[in-house]
C-alpha positions as CSV (number, residue, x, y, z in Angstrom):
1,X,-28.4,66.6,77.3
2,X,-30.0,63.1,77.2
3,X,-30.1,61.1,80.4
4,X,-27.7,58.2,80.7
5,X,-29.8,55.0,80.3
6,X,-28.3,53.6,83.6
7,X,-29.9,56.5,85.4
8,X,-33.4,55.5,84.4
9,X,-35.4,54.2,87.3
10,X,-36.4,50.5,87.5
11,X,-38.3,51.0,90.8
12,X,-40.5,54.0,90.4
13,X,-41.9,53.8,94.0
14,X,-38.5,54.1,95.6
15,X,-36.6,55.8,92.8
16,X,-34.0,53.0,92.3
17,X,-32.1,53.5,89.1
18,X,-30.6,50.8,86.9
19,X,-27.2,52.1,88.0
20,X,-28.0,51.7,91.7
21,X,-29.3,48.2,91.1
22,X,-26.3,47.3,89.0
23,X,-23.9,48.5,91.8
24,X,-25.9,46.6,94.4
25,X,-25.8,43.4,92.4
26,X,-22.1,43.7,91.7
27,X,-21.3,44.4,95.3
28,X,-23.7,41.9,97.0
29,X,-23.9,39.1,94.4
30,X,-27.4,38.0,95.2
31,X,-28.1,34.4,94.7
32,X,-31.9,34.8,94.2
33,X,-33.8,37.7,92.6
34,X,-35.8,38.4,95.8
35,X,-32.6,39.7,97.5
36,X,-32.8,42.7,95.1
37,X,-35.4,44.1,97.5
38,X,-32.5,44.9,99.9
39,X,-31.5,47.6,97.5
40,X,-33.5,50.6,98.8
41,X,-36.6,48.4,99.1
42,X,-36.9,48.0,95.3
43,X,-39.9,45.9,94.3
44,X,-41.7,46.2,97.7
45,X,-44.1,49.1,96.8
46,X,-46.6,48.5,94.0
47,X,-44.5,45.5,92.8
48,X,-44.6,46.7,89.1
49,X,-40.8,46.3,88.8
50,X,-40.5,42.8,90.3
51,X,-40.6,41.0,86.8
52,X,-38.0,43.5,85.6
53,X,-35.8,43.0,88.7
54,X,-36.0,39.3,88.0
55,X,-35.0,39.9,84.4
56,X,-32.0,42.1,85.6
57,X,-30.9,39.3,87.9
58,X,-31.0,36.8,85.1
59,X,-29.1,39.2,82.8
60,X,-26.4,39.6,85.5
61,X,-26.1,35.8,86.1
62,X,-25.7,35.4,82.3
63,X,-23.1,38.1,82.1
64,X,-25.4,40.4,80.0
65,X,-25.9,44.1,80.3
66,X,-28.9,45.1,82.5
67,X,-31.5,47.3,80.9
68,X,-35.2,48.0,80.5
69,X,-36.9,46.6,77.5
70,X,-38.8,49.8,76.7
71,X,-38.2,53.6,76.9
72,X,-38.5,55.1,80.4
73,X,-41.6,57.0,79.3
74,X,-43.3,53.8,78.1
75,X,-42.2,52.0,81.2
76,X,-43.8,54.7,83.4
77,X,-47.0,54.6,81.3
78,X,-47.3,50.9,81.5
79,X,-46.8,51.1,85.3
80,X,-49.7,53.5,85.4
81,X,-51.9,51.0,83.5
82,X,-50.7,48.3,85.9
83,X,-51.6,50.3,88.9
84,X,-55.0,51.3,87.5
85,X,-55.8,47.7,86.8
86,X,-55.2,47.0,90.5
87,X,-53.6,43.6,89.9
88,X,-50.4,42.7,91.7
89,X,-48.5,40.0,89.8
90,X,-44.8,39.1,89.6
91,X,-44.9,37.8,86.1
92,X,-43.4,39.8,83.2
93,X,-46.0,38.4,80.8
94,X,-48.9,39.7,82.9
95,X,-48.0,43.3,82.4
96,X,-50.8,45.1,80.5
97,X,-50.1,46.5,77.1
98,X,-50.6,50.2,76.5
99,X,-54.0,51.2,75.2
100,X,-54.0,52.5,71.6
């Protein structure tokens, strides 16, 4: 049985799923993306997920469905590349591409 997309983790450091973040956002109605860190410390570990949390906040404010733009496997692989690079940056466009 395939995993529900909402159960995929957006914060791999603290195992925060899209579903948990969605419930937090609906309950707390954060006014700024930085408030998402109040959901089980999401975004405070390696900071890989910060751009994605910001994107989820924008999607919620626009009334759109929250999701990850890539498969969970690719997301985890790209996080590994990010961590190996040793650069902490909160911009989605700074995320390194996967090596071919």
